[in-house]
N, CA, C and O atoms as a CHARMM CRD file, in Angstrom:
* protein
*
  360
    1    1 MET  N      0.82000  -1.19100   0.00000 PROA 1      0.00000
    2    1 MET  CA     0.00000   0.00000   0.00000 PROA 1      0.00000
    3    1 MET  C      0.85600   1.24300   0.00000 PROA 1      0.00000
    4    1 MET  O      0.87200   1.99500  -0.97400 PROA 1      0.00000
    5    2 CYS  N      1.57200   1.46200   1.09500 PROA 2      0.00000
    6    2 CYS  CA     2.36400   2.67400   1.20300 PROA 2      0.00000
    7    2 CYS  C      3.74400   2.30700   1.71300 PROA 2      0.00000
    8    2 CYS  O      3.87900   1.73700   2.79600 PROA 2      0.00000
    9    3 ARG  N      4.73900   2.62200   0.95900 PROA 3      0.00000
   10    3 ARG  CA     6.09200   2.21800   1.32200 PROA 3      0.00000
   11    3 ARG  C      6.60600   2.89200   2.58200 PROA 3      0.00000
   12    3 ARG  O      7.55300   2.39900   3.19400 PROA 3      0.00000
   13    4 ASN  N      6.00700   4.00700   2.98500 PROA 4      0.00000
   14    4 ASN  CA     6.48800   4.70800   4.17200 PROA 4      0.00000
   15    4 ASN  C      5.96000   4.11400   5.46900 PROA 4      0.00000
   16    4 ASN  O      6.46400   4.44400   6.54300 PROA 4      0.00000
   17    5 ILE  N      4.96900   3.25600   5.39400 PROA 5      0.00000
   18    5 ILE  CA     4.45700   2.62400   6.59800 PROA 5      0.00000
   19    5 ILE  C      5.25800   1.34700   6.82700 PROA 5      0.00000
   20    5 ILE  O      5.24000   0.42900   6.00700 PROA 5      0.00000
   21    6 LYS  N      5.95900   1.30400   7.95500 PROA 6      0.00000
   22    6 LYS  CA     6.81500   0.17100   8.27000 PROA 6      0.00000
   23    6 LYS  C      6.10700  -0.76100   9.24700 PROA 6      0.00000
   24    6 LYS  O      5.26300  -0.31800  10.02500 PROA 6      0.00000
   25    7 PRO  N      6.44300  -2.04200   9.21200 PROA 7      0.00000
   26    7 PRO  CA     5.89900  -2.95700  10.21900 PROA 7      0.00000
   27    7 PRO  C      6.28800  -2.47300  11.62100 PROA 7      0.00000
   28    7 PRO  O      7.40200  -1.99300  11.83100 PROA 7      0.00000
   29    8 LEU  N      5.37100  -2.60300  12.56300 PROA 8      0.00000
   30    8 LEU  CA     5.61400  -2.14700  13.93000 PROA 8      0.00000
   31    8 LEU  C      5.56100  -3.27900  14.95100 PROA 8      0.00000
   32    8 LEU  O      5.90800  -3.08000  16.11500 PROA 8      0.00000
   33    9 PHE  N      5.13000  -4.46200  14.52700 PROA 9      0.00000
   34    9 PHE  CA     4.95700  -5.57400  15.46300 PROA 9      0.00000
   35    9 PHE  C      6.23000  -6.39500  15.60900 PROA 9      0.00000
   36    9 PHE  O      6.98000  -6.59900  14.65500 PROA 9      0.00000
   37   10 ASN  N      6.44600  -6.85700  16.83200 PROA 10     0.00000
   38   10 ASN  CA     7.51100  -7.78800  17.18200 PROA 10     0.00000
   39   10 ASN  C      8.90200  -7.20200  16.99900 PROA 10     0.00000
   40   10 ASN  O      9.78100  -7.82700  16.40500 PROA 10     0.00000
   41   11 PHE  N      9.08800  -6.00100  17.51400 PROA 11     0.00000
   42   11 PHE  CA    10.40800  -5.37200  17.49700 PROA 11     0.00000
   43   11 PHE  C     10.87300  -5.13900  18.91900 PROA 11     0.00000
   44   11 PHE  O     10.07300  -4.98000  19.84100 PROA 11     0.00000
   45   12 GLU  N     12.16200  -5.12400  19.07000 PROA 12     0.00000
   46   12 GLU  CA    12.76800  -4.78500  20.34700 PROA 12     0.00000
   47   12 GLU  C     13.66300  -3.58700  20.12800 PROA 12     0.00000
   48   12 GLU  O     14.60700  -3.68600  19.34400 PROA 12     0.00000
   49   13 PRO  N     13.42600  -2.47800  20.76300 PROA 13     0.00000
   50   13 PRO  CA    12.31900  -2.18100  21.66200 PROA 13     0.00000
   51   13 PRO  C     10.99600  -2.05800  20.89600 PROA 13     0.00000
   52   13 PRO  O     10.99600  -1.86600  19.68000 PROA 13     0.00000
   53   14 PRO  N      9.87200  -2.17100  21.61100 PROA 14     0.00000
   54   14 PRO  CA     8.55800  -2.09900  20.96500 PROA 14     0.00000
   55   14 PRO  C      8.32300  -0.75000  20.28700 PROA 14     0.00000
   56   14 PRO  O      9.01000   0.23200  20.56600 PROA 14     0.00000
   57   15 ALA  N      7.34500  -0.72800  19.39900 PROA 15     0.00000
   58   15 ALA  CA     6.99700   0.50400  18.69500 PROA 15     0.00000
   59   15 ALA  C      6.60000   1.58700  19.69900 PROA 15     0.00000
   60   15 ALA  O      5.94400   1.31700  20.70500 PROA 15     0.00000
   61   16 THR  N      7.01000   2.80100  19.40000 PROA 16     0.00000
   62   16 THR  CA     6.68700   3.93400  20.26800 PROA 16     0.00000
   63   16 THR  C      5.35400   4.54300  19.85500 PROA 16     0.00000
   64   16 THR  O      4.84000   4.26000  18.77300 PROA 16     0.00000
   65   17 LYS  N      4.80100   5.37600  20.72100 PROA 17     0.00000
   66   17 LYS  CA     3.56700   6.08900  20.39300 PROA 17     0.00000
   67   17 LYS  C      3.78700   6.96200  19.15900 PROA 17     0.00000
   68   17 LYS  O      2.89900   7.09100  18.31600 PROA 17     0.00000
   69   18 ASN  N      4.96000   7.55100  19.06100 PROA 18     0.00000
   70   18 ASN  CA     5.27200   8.40300  17.91800 PROA 18     0.00000
   71   18 ASN  C      5.26400   7.60600  16.61600 PROA 18     0.00000
   72   18 ASN  O      4.75600   8.08800  15.60400 PROA 18     0.00000
   73   19 GLU  N      5.81600   6.40200  16.62700 PROA 19     0.00000
   74   19 GLU  CA     5.81200   5.55300  15.43200 PROA 19     0.00000
   75   19 GLU  C      4.39300   5.15600  15.04400 PROA 19     0.00000
   76   19 GLU  O      4.05100   5.12100  13.86200 PROA 19     0.00000
   77   20 MET  N      3.57500   4.85700  16.04500 PROA 20     0.00000
   78   20 MET  CA     2.18300   4.50200  15.76500 PROA 20     0.00000
   79   20 MET  C      1.42600   5.70500  15.19700 PROA 20     0.00000
   80   20 MET  O      0.62800   5.56700  14.27000 PROA 20     0.00000
   81   21 HSD  N      1.68400   6.87300  15.76100 PROA 21     0.00000
   82   21 HSD  CA     1.03500   8.08700  15.25500 PROA 21     0.00000
   83   21 HSD  C      1.46600   8.36300  13.80800 PROA 21     0.00000
   84   21 HSD  O      0.63400   8.67500  12.95600 PROA 21     0.00000
   85   22 ASP  N      2.76100   8.24600  13.53900 PROA 22     0.00000
   86   22 ASP  CA     3.27000   8.49400  12.18900 PROA 22     0.00000
   87   22 ASP  C      2.66600   7.52900  11.17300 PROA 22     0.00000
   88   22 ASP  O      2.35400   7.92400  10.05000 PROA 22     0.00000
   89   23 ALA  N      2.50200   6.27200  11.56000 PROA 23     0.00000
   90   23 ALA  CA     1.89600   5.28800  10.66100 PROA 23     0.00000
   91   23 ALA  C      0.43200   5.62900  10.39500 PROA 23     0.00000
   92   23 ALA  O     -0.04000   5.53500   9.26200 PROA 23     0.00000
   93   24 ALA  N     -0.28700   6.02800  11.45600 PROA 24     0.00000
   94   24 ALA  CA    -1.69700   6.41000  11.30300 PROA 24     0.00000
   95   24 ALA  C     -1.82000   7.64600  10.42000 PROA 24     0.00000
   96   24 ALA  O     -2.69400   7.70800   9.55600 PROA 24     0.00000
   97   25 LEU  N     -0.95800   8.61700  10.63100 PROA 25     0.00000
   98   25 LEU  CA    -0.97700   9.84000   9.82800 PROA 25     0.00000
   99   25 LEU  C     -0.70200   9.53200   8.36200 PROA 25     0.00000
  100   25 LEU  O     -1.38400  10.05100   7.47800 PROA 25     0.00000
  101   26 GLN  N      0.28900   8.69200   8.10200 PROA 26     0.00000
  102   26 GLN  CA     0.62300   8.33300   6.72400 PROA 26     0.00000
  103   26 GLN  C     -0.54200   7.59900   6.05700 PROA 26     0.00000
  104   26 GLN  O     -0.82900   7.82000   4.88100 PROA 26     0.00000
  105   27 PHE  N     -1.20000   6.73800   6.80400 PROA 27     0.00000
  106   27 PHE  CA    -2.35000   5.99600   6.28100 PROA 27     0.00000
  107   27 PHE  C     -3.48200   6.94800   5.90700 PROA 27     0.00000
  108   27 PHE  O     -4.05800   6.83800   4.82500 PROA 27     0.00000
  109   28 VAL  N     -3.79700   7.88000   6.80100 PROA 28     0.00000
  110   28 VAL  CA    -4.87800   8.84200   6.53100 PROA 28     0.00000
  111   28 VAL  C     -4.50900   9.73200   5.34600 PROA 28     0.00000
  112   28 VAL  O     -5.36700  10.05000   4.52300 PROA 28     0.00000
  113   29 ARG  N     -3.24900  10.13500   5.25300 PROA 29     0.00000
  114   29 ARG  CA    -2.80400  10.93500   4.10000 PROA 29     0.00000
  115   29 ARG  C     -3.01900  10.17100   2.80200 PROA 29     0.00000
  116   29 ARG  O     -3.49100  10.72800   1.81100 PROA 29     0.00000
  117   30 LYS  N     -2.66900   8.89400   2.81800 PROA 30     0.00000
  118   30 LYS  CA    -2.79800   8.07500   1.61600 PROA 30     0.00000
  119   30 LYS  C     -4.26500   7.91000   1.22600 PROA 30     0.00000
  120   30 LYS  O     -4.62500   8.07400   0.06000 PROA 30     0.00000
  121   31 ILE  N     -5.10300   7.58900   2.19900 PROA 31     0.00000
  122   31 ILE  CA    -6.52000   7.35000   1.94000 PROA 31     0.00000
  123   31 ILE  C     -7.22800   8.63000   1.48700 PROA 31     0.00000
  124   31 ILE  O     -8.02500   8.60600   0.54900 PROA 31     0.00000
  125   32 SER  N     -6.93000   9.75100   2.16300 PROA 32     0.00000
  126   32 SER  CA    -7.63300  11.01200   1.86300 PROA 32     0.00000
  127   32 SER  C     -7.08400  11.71200   0.62700 PROA 32     0.00000
  128   32 SER  O     -7.79600  12.47200  -0.02800 PROA 32     0.00000
  129   33 GLY  N     -5.83700  11.45900   0.31300 PROA 33     0.00000
  130   33 GLY  CA    -5.20900  12.16400  -0.79600 PROA 33     0.00000
  131   33 GLY  C     -4.65400  13.51600  -0.39700 PROA 33     0.00000
  132   33 GLY  O     -4.17800  14.26600  -1.25000 PROA 33     0.00000
  133   34 TYR  N     -4.70700  13.84200   0.89400 PROA 34     0.00000
  134   34 TYR  CA    -4.17500  15.11400   1.40300 PROA 34     0.00000
  135   34 TYR  C     -2.87300  14.88200   2.15500 PROA 34     0.00000
  136   34 TYR  O     -2.77400  13.95100   2.95500 PROA 34     0.00000
  137   35 SER  N     -1.88400  15.71400   1.90600 PROA 35     0.00000
  138   35 SER  CA    -0.71600  15.67400   2.78500 PROA 35     0.00000
  139   35 SER  C     -0.97800  16.57400   3.98400 PROA 35     0.00000
  140   35 SER  O     -0.46000  16.34500   5.07700 PROA 35     0.00000
  141   36 ALA  N     -1.78800  17.59700   3.76000 PROA 36     0.00000
  142   36 ALA  CA    -2.27000  18.46900   4.83400 PROA 36     0.00000
  143   36 ALA  C     -3.70500  18.84100   4.48600 PROA 36     0.00000
  144   36 ALA  O     -3.97100  19.28700   3.37000 PROA 36     0.00000
  145   37 PRO  N     -4.63300  18.66800   5.42100 PROA 37     0.00000
  146   37 PRO  CA    -6.03000  18.94800   5.11500 PROA 37     0.00000
  147   37 PRO  C     -6.33500  20.44400   5.07300 PROA 37     0.00000
  148   37 PRO  O     -5.62200  21.25600   5.66100 PROA 37     0.00000
  149   38 SER  N     -7.39700  20.78300   4.37300 PROA 38     0.00000
  150   38 SER  CA    -7.87800  22.16600   4.38500 PROA 38     0.00000
  151   38 SER  C     -8.49200  22.44000   5.75300 PROA 38     0.00000
  152   38 SER  O     -8.75200  21.51000   6.51700 PROA 38     0.00000
  153   39 LYS  N     -8.72200  23.69700   6.05800 PROA 39     0.00000
  154   39 LYS  CA    -9.32800  24.05300   7.34800 PROA 39     0.00000
  155   39 LYS  C    -10.67000  23.35300   7.52900 PROA 39     0.00000
  156   39 LYS  O    -10.99600  22.91600   8.63300 PROA 39     0.00000
  157   40 GLY  N    -11.44100  23.24300   6.46800 PROA 40     0.00000
  158   40 GLY  CA   -12.74600  22.60600   6.54400 PROA 40     0.00000
  159   40 GLY  C    -12.68000  21.11500   6.82400 PROA 40     0.00000
  160   40 GLY  O    -13.61600  20.55200   7.39300 PROA 40     0.00000
  161   41 ASN  N    -11.59400  20.47000   6.43600 PROA 41     0.00000
  162   41 ASN  CA   -11.44700  19.02200   6.61800 PROA 41     0.00000
  163   41 ASN  C    -10.52100  18.65100   7.76900 PROA 41     0.00000
  164   41 ASN  O    -10.33400  17.47200   8.07100 PROA 41     0.00000
  165   42 GLU  N     -9.95100  19.65400   8.40300 PROA 42     0.00000
  166   42 GLU  CA    -8.94500  19.41500   9.42600 PROA 42     0.00000
  167   42 GLU  C     -9.45700  18.53900  10.58100 PROA 42     0.00000
  168   42 GLU  O     -8.76400  17.61800  11.01200 PROA 42     0.00000
  169   43 SER  N    -10.64000  18.81800  11.07000 PROA 43     0.00000
  170   43 SER  CA   -11.18700  18.06600  12.19800 PROA 43     0.00000
  171   43 SER  C    -11.38400  16.59500  11.83100 PROA 43     0.00000
  172   43 SER  O    -10.97100  15.70800  12.57800 PROA 43     0.00000
  173   44 ALA  N    -12.00600  16.34000  10.69900 PROA 44     0.00000
  174   44 ALA  CA   -12.24200  14.95700  10.26800 PROA 44     0.00000
  175   44 ALA  C    -10.92200  14.22400  10.04200 PROA 44     0.00000
  176   44 ALA  O    -10.78500  13.05600  10.40400 PROA 44     0.00000
  177   45 PHE  N     -9.96400  14.90600   9.44900 PROA 45     0.00000
  178   45 PHE  CA    -8.65900  14.33200   9.14600 PROA 45     0.00000
  179   45 PHE  C     -7.96500  13.88100  10.43300 PROA 45     0.00000
  180   45 PHE  O     -7.54000  12.73100  10.54100 PROA 45     0.00000
  181   46 TYR  N     -7.85100  14.78800  11.40700 PROA 46     0.00000
  182   46 TYR  CA    -7.13500  14.46100  12.63600 PROA 46     0.00000
  183   46 TYR  C     -7.92400  13.52600  13.54600 PROA 46     0.00000
  184   46 TYR  O     -7.32900  12.77500  14.31900 PROA 46     0.00000
  185   47 ASP  N     -9.25000  13.55800  13.46700 PROA 47     0.00000
  186   47 ASP  CA   -10.06000  12.56600  14.18700 PROA 47     0.00000
  187   47 ASP  C     -9.75700  11.16800  13.65200 PROA 47     0.00000
  188   47 ASP  O     -9.63200  10.21600  14.42300 PROA 47     0.00000
  189   48 ALA  N     -9.64200  11.05200  12.34100 PROA 48     0.00000
  190   48 ALA  CA    -9.33200   9.75900  11.72400 PROA 48     0.00000
  191   48 ALA  C     -7.94400   9.28300  12.15000 PROA 48     0.00000
  192   48 ALA  O     -7.75700   8.10200  12.44500 PROA 48     0.00000
  193   49 VAL  N     -6.97600  10.19000  12.18300 PROA 49     0.00000
  194   49 VAL  CA    -5.62400   9.82500  12.62100 PROA 49     0.00000
  195   49 VAL  C     -5.67200   9.27700  14.04100 PROA 49     0.00000
  196   49 VAL  O     -5.05400   8.25600  14.34000 PROA 49     0.00000
  197   50 GLU  N     -6.40800   9.95900  14.91500 PROA 50     0.00000
  198   50 GLU  CA    -6.51000   9.54000  16.31400 PROA 50     0.00000
  199   50 GLU  C     -7.17600   8.16800  16.44100 PROA 50     0.00000
  200   50 GLU  O     -6.70900   7.32100  17.20200 PROA 50     0.00000
  201   51 GLU  N     -8.25100   7.94900  15.70800 PROA 51     0.00000
  202   51 GLU  CA    -8.94900   6.66500  15.76300 PROA 51     0.00000
  203   51 GLU  C     -8.07100   5.52100  15.25000 PROA 51     0.00000
  204   51 GLU  O     -8.05000   4.43600  15.83100 PROA 51     0.00000
  205   52 ILE  N     -7.36300   5.76900  14.17800 PROA 52     0.00000
  206   52 ILE  CA    -6.49500   4.72700  13.61200 PROA 52     0.00000
  207   52 ILE  C     -5.32900   4.45100  14.55200 PROA 52     0.00000
  208   52 ILE  O     -4.92400   3.30100  14.72200 PROA 52     0.00000
  209   53 GLU  N     -4.79600   5.49200  15.15600 PROA 53     0.00000
  210   53 GLU  CA    -3.70700   5.30200  16.12300 PROA 53     0.00000
  211   53 GLU  C     -4.17800   4.43000  17.29300 PROA 53     0.00000
  212   53 GLU  O     -3.43800   3.55700  17.74500 PROA 53     0.00000
  213   54 LYS  N     -5.39300   4.65700  17.78600 PROA 54     0.00000
  214   54 LYS  CA    -5.95200   3.82100  18.85900 PROA 54     0.00000
  215   54 LYS  C     -6.07500   2.37300  18.39400 PROA 54     0.00000
  216   54 LYS  O     -5.75300   1.44600  19.13600 PROA 54     0.00000
  217   55 SER  N     -6.53800   2.18800  17.17500 PROA 55     0.00000
  218   55 SER  CA    -6.68500   0.82400  16.63700 PROA 55     0.00000
  219   55 SER  C     -5.33500   0.14400  16.49100 PROA 55     0.00000
  220   55 SER  O     -5.21300  -1.05300  16.75100 PROA 55     0.00000
  221   56 VAL  N     -4.32900   0.88700  16.08300 PROA 56     0.00000
  222   56 VAL  CA    -2.98100   0.32700  15.94300 PROA 56     0.00000
  223   56 VAL  C     -2.46900  -0.11700  17.30700 PROA 56     0.00000
  224   56 VAL  O     -1.93500  -1.21800  17.44200 PROA 56     0.00000
  225   57 ARG  N     -2.62900   0.73600  18.32100 PROA 57     0.00000
  226   57 ARG  CA    -2.19000   0.37600  19.67600 PROA 57     0.00000
  227   57 ARG  C     -2.88900  -0.89500  20.15800 PROA 57     0.00000
  228   57 ARG  O     -2.25300  -1.79500  20.70800 PROA 57     0.00000
  229   58 LYS  N     -4.19900  -0.95600  19.94700 PROA 58     0.00000
  230   58 LYS  CA    -4.98500  -2.12500  20.36600 PROA 58     0.00000
  231   58 LYS  C     -4.51500  -3.37800  19.63400 PROA 58     0.00000
  232   58 LYS  O     -4.35100  -4.43600  20.24200 PROA 58     0.00000
  233   59 LEU  N     -4.30200  -3.25400  18.33700 PROA 59     0.00000
  234   59 LEU  CA    -3.83700  -4.38500  17.54600 PROA 59     0.00000
  235   59 LEU  C     -2.48500  -4.88600  18.02700 PROA 59     0.00000
  236   59 LEU  O     -2.30600  -6.08500  18.24000 PROA 59     0.00000
  237   60 LEU  N     -1.53100  -3.97400  18.20000 PROA 60     0.00000
  238   60 LEU  CA    -0.18100  -4.38300  18.60300 PROA 60     0.00000
  239   60 LEU  C     -0.17900  -5.02300  19.98600 PROA 60     0.00000
  240   60 LEU  O      0.61200  -5.93100  20.24400 PROA 60     0.00000
  241   61 LYS  N     -1.05800  -4.56100  20.88300 PROA 61     0.00000
  242   61 LYS  CA    -1.14800  -5.16900  22.21600 PROA 61     0.00000
  243   61 LYS  C     -1.72900  -6.57000  22.16000 PROA 61     0.00000
  244   61 LYS  O     -1.37200  -7.42300  22.97300 PROA 61     0.00000
  245   62 SER  N     -2.61900  -6.81700  21.21300 PROA 62     0.00000
  246   62 SER  CA    -3.31600  -8.10500  21.17900 PROA 62     0.00000
  247   62 SER  C     -2.61900  -9.16600  20.33100 PROA 62     0.00000
  248   62 SER  O     -2.92100 -10.35100  20.47500 PROA 62     0.00000
  249   63 LEU  N     -1.70600  -8.78100  19.46200 PROA 63     0.00000
  250   63 LEU  CA    -1.01200  -9.76400  18.62400 PROA 63     0.00000
  251   63 LEU  C     -0.05200 -10.61300  19.45300 PROA 63     0.00000
  252   63 LEU  O      0.54700 -10.14100  20.41900 PROA 63     0.00000
  253   64 GLU  N      0.07500 -11.86200  19.05700 PROA 64     0.00000
  254   64 GLU  CA     0.98500 -12.79700  19.72300 PROA 64     0.00000
  255   64 GLU  C      1.87200 -13.46400  18.68800 PROA 64     0.00000
  256   64 GLU  O      1.47700 -13.63600  17.53500 PROA 64     0.00000
  257   65 THR  N      3.06800 -13.83500  19.10600 PROA 65     0.00000
  258   65 THR  CA     3.97700 -14.56500  18.23500 PROA 65     0.00000
  259   65 THR  C      4.96000 -15.36300  19.07900 PROA 65     0.00000
  260   65 THR  O      5.24700 -15.01800  20.22500 PROA 65     0.00000
  261   66 ASN  N      5.46600 -16.43400  18.48800 PROA 66     0.00000
  262   66 ASN  CA     6.52300 -17.21400  19.12500 PROA 66     0.00000
  263   66 ASN  C      7.88500 -16.84300  18.54600 PROA 66     0.00000
  264   66 ASN  O      8.91900 -17.29800  19.03400 PROA 66     0.00000
  265   67 ALA  N      7.87700 -16.02600  17.51700 PROA 67     0.00000
  266   67 ALA  CA     9.13200 -15.61700  16.87400 PROA 67     0.00000
  267   67 ALA  C      9.88600 -14.65000  17.78500 PROA 67     0.00000
  268   67 ALA  O      9.27800 -13.85400  18.50100 PROA 67     0.00000
  269   68 PRO  N     11.20300 -14.72900  17.74800 PROA 68     0.00000
  270   68 PRO  CA    11.97200 -13.78000  18.55800 PROA 68     0.00000
  271   68 PRO  C     11.80300 -12.36300  18.00600 PROA 68     0.00000
  272   68 PRO  O     11.61900 -12.19400  16.80000 PROA 68     0.00000
  273   69 PRO  N     11.86300 -11.34800  18.86500 PROA 69     0.00000
  274   69 PRO  CA    11.72800  -9.97500  18.39200 PROA 69     0.00000
  275   69 PRO  C     12.84100  -9.61400  17.40700 PROA 69     0.00000
  276   69 PRO  O     13.98000 -10.06600  17.53000 PROA 69     0.00000
  277   70 LYS  N     12.47600  -8.78800  16.42900 PROA 70     0.00000
  278   70 LYS  CA    13.44400  -8.33600  15.43700 PROA 70     0.00000
  279   70 LYS  C     14.19000  -7.12000  15.97400 PROA 70     0.00000
  280   70 LYS  O     13.66200  -6.34700  16.77400 PROA 70     0.00000
  281   71 ASP  N     15.40800  -6.97300  15.52300 PROA 71     0.00000
  282   71 ASP  CA    16.23600  -5.83900  15.89900 PROA 71     0.00000
  283   71 ASP  C     15.98300  -4.68600  14.93000 PROA 71     0.00000
  284   71 ASP  O     16.10500  -4.86100  13.71700 PROA 71     0.00000
  285   72 ARG  N     15.63600  -3.52300  15.44700 PROA 72     0.00000
  286   72 ARG  CA    15.30500  -2.36500  14.60000 PROA 72     0.00000
  287   72 ARG  C     16.45400  -1.95400  13.68300 PROA 72     0.00000
  288   72 ARG  O     16.25300  -1.69400  12.49700 PROA 72     0.00000
  289   73 GLU  N     17.64200  -1.90000  14.23900 PROA 73     0.00000
  290   73 GLU  CA    18.79200  -1.46100  13.44500 PROA 73     0.00000
  291   73 GLU  C     19.11400  -2.46000  12.34000 PROA 73     0.00000
  292   73 GLU  O     19.43800  -2.07200  11.21700 PROA 73     0.00000
  293   74 GLU  N     19.02500  -3.72700  12.65900 PROA 74     0.00000
  294   74 GLU  CA    19.28200  -4.77600  11.66900 PROA 74     0.00000
  295   74 GLU  C     18.25300  -4.70600  10.53400 PROA 74     0.00000
  296   74 GLU  O     18.61200  -4.81700   9.36100 PROA 74     0.00000
  297   75 GLU  N     16.99600  -4.52600  10.87700 PROA 75     0.00000
  298   75 GLU  CA    15.93400  -4.41400   9.86500 PROA 75     0.00000
  299   75 GLU  C     16.11000  -3.15700   9.01300 PROA 75     0.00000
  300   75 GLU  O     15.85000  -3.18100   7.81000 PROA 75     0.00000
  301   76 ALA  N     16.54800  -2.06700   9.62900 PROA 76     0.00000
  302   76 ALA  CA    16.79500  -0.83100   8.88500 PROA 76     0.00000
  303   76 ALA  C     17.92200  -1.03400   7.87800 PROA 76     0.00000
  304   76 ALA  O     17.85000  -0.54300   6.75200 PROA 76     0.00000
  305   77 GLU  N     18.95500  -1.75100   8.28300 PROA 77     0.00000
  306   77 GLU  CA    20.06300  -2.05000   7.37000 PROA 77     0.00000
  307   77 GLU  C     19.59400  -2.89900   6.19300 PROA 77     0.00000
  308   77 GLU  O     19.99100  -2.66000   5.05200 PROA 77     0.00000
  309   78 LYS  N     18.75000  -3.89000   6.47100 PROA 78     0.00000
  310   78 LYS  CA    18.20700  -4.72500   5.39600 PROA 78     0.00000
  311   78 LYS  C     17.41700  -3.88200   4.40400 PROA 78     0.00000
  312   78 LYS  O     17.52700  -4.07300   3.19300 PROA 78     0.00000
  313   79 ARG  N     16.60600  -2.93300   4.92800 PROA 79     0.00000
  314   79 ARG  CA    15.83200  -2.05500   4.03800 PROA 79     0.00000
  315   79 ARG  C     16.75000  -1.20000   3.17400 PROA 79     0.00000
  316   79 ARG  O     16.48900  -1.00000   1.98700 PROA 79     0.00000
  317   80 LYS  N     17.82100  -0.69700   3.77300 PROA 80     0.00000
  318   80 LYS  CA    18.77300   0.12800   3.02100 PROA 80     0.00000
  319   80 LYS  C     19.42500  -0.68400   1.90400 PROA 80     0.00000
  320   80 LYS  O     19.57900  -0.19400   0.78500 PROA 80     0.00000
  321   81 GLU  N     19.80000  -1.90500   2.20300 PROA 81     0.00000
  322   81 GLU  CA    20.42300  -2.77000   1.19800 PROA 81     0.00000
  323   81 GLU  C     19.45900  -3.09200   0.06100 PROA 81     0.00000
  324   81 GLU  O     19.83700  -3.05700  -1.10900 PROA 81     0.00000
  325   82 ARG  N     18.20600  -3.40700   0.41100 PROA 82     0.00000
  326   82 ARG  CA    17.20000  -3.66800  -0.62800 PROA 82     0.00000
  327   82 ARG  C     16.98600  -2.43400  -1.49200 PROA 82     0.00000
  328   82 ARG  O     16.81500  -2.54000  -2.70700 PROA 82     0.00000
  329   83 SER  N     16.99600  -1.27000  -0.86500 PROA 83     0.00000
  330   83 SER  CA    16.81500  -0.02700  -1.60200 PROA 83     0.00000
  331   83 SER  C     17.98100   0.21300  -2.56000 PROA 83     0.00000
  332   83 SER  O     17.77700   0.62500  -3.70300 PROA 83     0.00000
  333   84 LYS  N     19.18400  -0.04200  -2.09700 PROA 84     0.00000
  334   84 LYS  CA    20.36500   0.11900  -2.95400 PROA 84     0.00000
  335   84 LYS  C     20.26400  -0.78000  -4.18000 PROA 84     0.00000
  336   84 LYS  O     20.52400  -0.35300  -5.30500 PROA 84     0.00000
  337   85 LEU  N     19.88300  -2.03300  -3.94400 PROA 85     0.00000
  338   85 LEU  CA    19.73900  -2.96700  -5.07100 PROA 85     0.00000
  339   85 LEU  C     18.61900  -2.54700  -6.01000 PROA 85     0.00000
  340   85 LEU  O     18.75600  -2.63900  -7.23000 PROA 85     0.00000
  341   86 ARG  N     17.53400  -2.09600  -5.45100 PROA 86     0.00000
  342   86 ARG  CA    16.37400  -1.71600  -6.24400 PROA 86     0.00000
  343   86 ARG  C     16.65200  -0.51000  -7.12500 PROA 86     0.00000
  344   86 ARG  O     16.24500  -0.45900  -8.28500 PROA 86     0.00000
  345   87 PHE  N     17.35400   0.46100  -6.54800 PROA 87     0.00000
  346   87 PHE  CA    17.58100   1.71500  -7.26600 PROA 87     0.00000
  347   87 PHE  C     18.98700   1.86700  -7.80300 PROA 87     0.00000
  348   87 PHE  O     19.40200   2.97000  -8.16000 PROA 87     0.00000
  349   88 ALA  N     19.72700   0.76700  -7.86300 PROA 88     0.00000
  350   88 ALA  CA    21.09400   0.82100  -8.38100 PROA 88     0.00000
  351   88 ALA  C     21.07300   1.22400  -9.86200 PROA 88     0.00000
  352   88 ALA  O     20.19700   0.81600 -10.62400 PROA 88     0.00000
  353   89 ARG  N     22.03600   2.01400 -10.23000 PROA 89     0.00000
  354   89 ARG  CA    22.14300   2.41300 -11.64500 PROA 89     0.00000
  355   89 ARG  C     22.66300   1.26800 -12.47600 PROA 89     0.00000
  356   89 ARG  O     23.55700   0.52800 -12.06400 PROA 89     0.00000
  357   90 ALA  N     22.09700   1.13700 -13.63500 PROA 90     0.00000
  358   90 ALA  CA    22.47200   0.02300 -14.51800 PROA 90     0.00000
  359   90 ALA  C     23.80200   0.26800 -15.17800 PROA 90     0.00000
  360   90 ALA  O     24.27000  -0.56600 -15.95300 PROA 90     0.00000
C-alpha cells in the first residue's frame, strides 16, 4: 500500500507512540489524498488519525507470536540494502 508505513509488530524495543502516530498519519494521508487537510477538513482528518492510532495500539497489544523480536537497526540495514539494489544504476 504505502512504502512509508513500516511494520511495527515484534520489534525490540517495541513501537513507540510516535511511530504509531506516524503510521496512522501516513495511512490517513494516503486514503484522503491530502498531505495536509484544508481548514474545513482538518477536524475529520485528525479525528481519523486519532482513531487509527488507537486501533494500531490495540492491535499491537493483542497480537501474539513465538518468533523472537526483530532488531530495529538490523531491519533498517536490510531495508537500506534492498533499496540500494532496487535503485542501483544500470
